[in-house]
N, C-alpha and C positions, 0 to 999 in steps of 0.2 A: 732383804738380806743382802749384805755386802760380803764379797769374797775376794780377798787379795791372795791370789794363788802364788805359791812359792815352793820350791823344792825343800827348803830348810825350815820354813815357818809359815804355813798358810793361816791367814787371819780370817775368821768368820764371825760376823756380827749379825744378829737378828734383832730388829727394832720393832716395837709396837708404840707408835707415836714417839715420845721423847724417852721412852724406857728401853734400856738394853735388856732384852729377854734372854739372849744367849750370846756369850762372848767366849770364843775359843781360839787357841793357837795350836795348830796341828804341826808338831815338830817331826822332822824326818832327817835321817842321815843315810848316806850311801852304805850299801852292804857288800859291795864287791865291784870289780872292774868289768864284768861281763855285761853285754847289752841286756840280757835277761834280768839282771839285777836292777837295772834302770827301770824296766817295765814293772817289776814287782814293787819297787819303791813308789812309782806313780800310782799303781793300782791301790796300794795301801793308803795313800793320801786320799784318793777318790772314795775309797770305802769308808774312811773316817769322816769325810764330808757327808756321805750318805747317812751314816749313823747319827751325826749331829742334827741333820735336818729331819730325820724320821723318828728319833728317839726322844720324844717329848710327849707330855700330856696335852692334848688339844685344848683342854680347859685353861691351861697356863699360857700356851702360845697359839696365837691365831694362825691360820694357814699362811704360807708364804705366797704373797701376791706377785712378787718379782724378785729375781736375783740379779744383782749388779756385779759384774766381774770386771776387774781391771784387765785391760788388754795388754798385749805383749809390748815390751820395750825393745824395739828393733835395734837400738844402739848398743846392745849387749856385745861385749867383746868376745865372749866365750860362745862359739857356735854350738858346741855340744849342749851347753846349758839352755840355749835358745830352743834347740830341738826338743829337749826334755820338757821345758816349760810349755811349748806348743802342744805336746802330747797331753800334759796335765790339763791345759786349757780346754782342749777339744774333748777329752774324756769327761771332764766336768760338765761341759755343755751337754754331752750325751746323757749323763746322769740326770741333769735337770730336765731335759726333754722327756726322759723315761718316766719321771715323776710329775710330768705336766706342770712344771714350774717355768714360766716364761723368764727369759734372761735378756739382759742388755749388756753390751760390751762398751766400756769407757776407756778411752786412751789415758795413759798416765798423765799427760799434760792437762787433759780436761778435768781429771780428778783434782789435781793441784790447783787449777784455776777455780774450781767450784769451792774449794775450802779456803784458799788464800787470796784469790784474785789474780794470781800470777801462775802461768803454766810452767814456770821454771823454778818453783820453790824447792828448797832443800827439805830433807826429812825433819830437821829440828823446827823449821817454820811450820810444817804441817802439824806437828805435835802441839806447838804453841797456839796456832790459830784454831785448832780443834777445841782446845781448852777455852780460849777466849770467846769463840763464837757459840759453842754449845755447852760449856761448863763441864765437859767430860775430860777427866785426866786419864790419858792413855800413854804409857811409857814405851810400848812396843810399836815400831813403825808399821808392821804388818797388820796389827789390830787397828791402828789409827787409820790406815788406808781402807780397811774393811768397814770401819765406822763411816768414813766419808762416802764410800760407795753405797752403804745402806741409806745414808741421808739423801743421796742422789735418787735412789729408788723411791724413797718416801716422797720426795718432791715431784718425781715424774708421775706418781699416782695421785698427787694432790690436785684439787681443783682451784686452789687459791695461792698461786705462786707470784701474784703481782706485788706481794710485800717483800719478796726476796731482792737482794741487790742485783743490779743489772748484770754483773759478771756471772752470777749464778743462773740467771734467766738465759743468758747466751749459751751456757753449757747445756741447759735443759732443752733449749730449742734445737740444738744439734742432735740430741739423743732421742727426741720424740719420734723420729723416723723409724726407730727400732721397735717401737711398741705397737 
């Protein structure tokens, strides 16, 4: 499973091999200016993630072996947003731990490098390379990132990564310490 956590549109993709089993964009808007409103918003997002990962027929979707979460982008100019994203990130980690789903954290630059070969790629390049590399047309960058994260998870669990390009193997070697 790949999770691109966002306050406005969290992307969630569950893969089974090359098949997208579940593809969801969890949208959210602020509901007020009070700190408690921020907490309620974050809790709603985490609750929706929980519903998505628990609300399926096990005959259709195999158990989730690993969740791959995009790490925080510390270059964000808005400190309030960074604090809220940090809360969302850690509450999601707690959710996954509660459900015994192991997770891996991937830096945004590592995700970009895994998909495009460059850690500095823009969103449009990510969308294009996802289509070229995997034949998957995704028009939303949050879902695209979630797909890339799910592919990283799939590759981390695979025994045969020697056929992957060198730049993807470099990313996987950095992440294997987390499993």
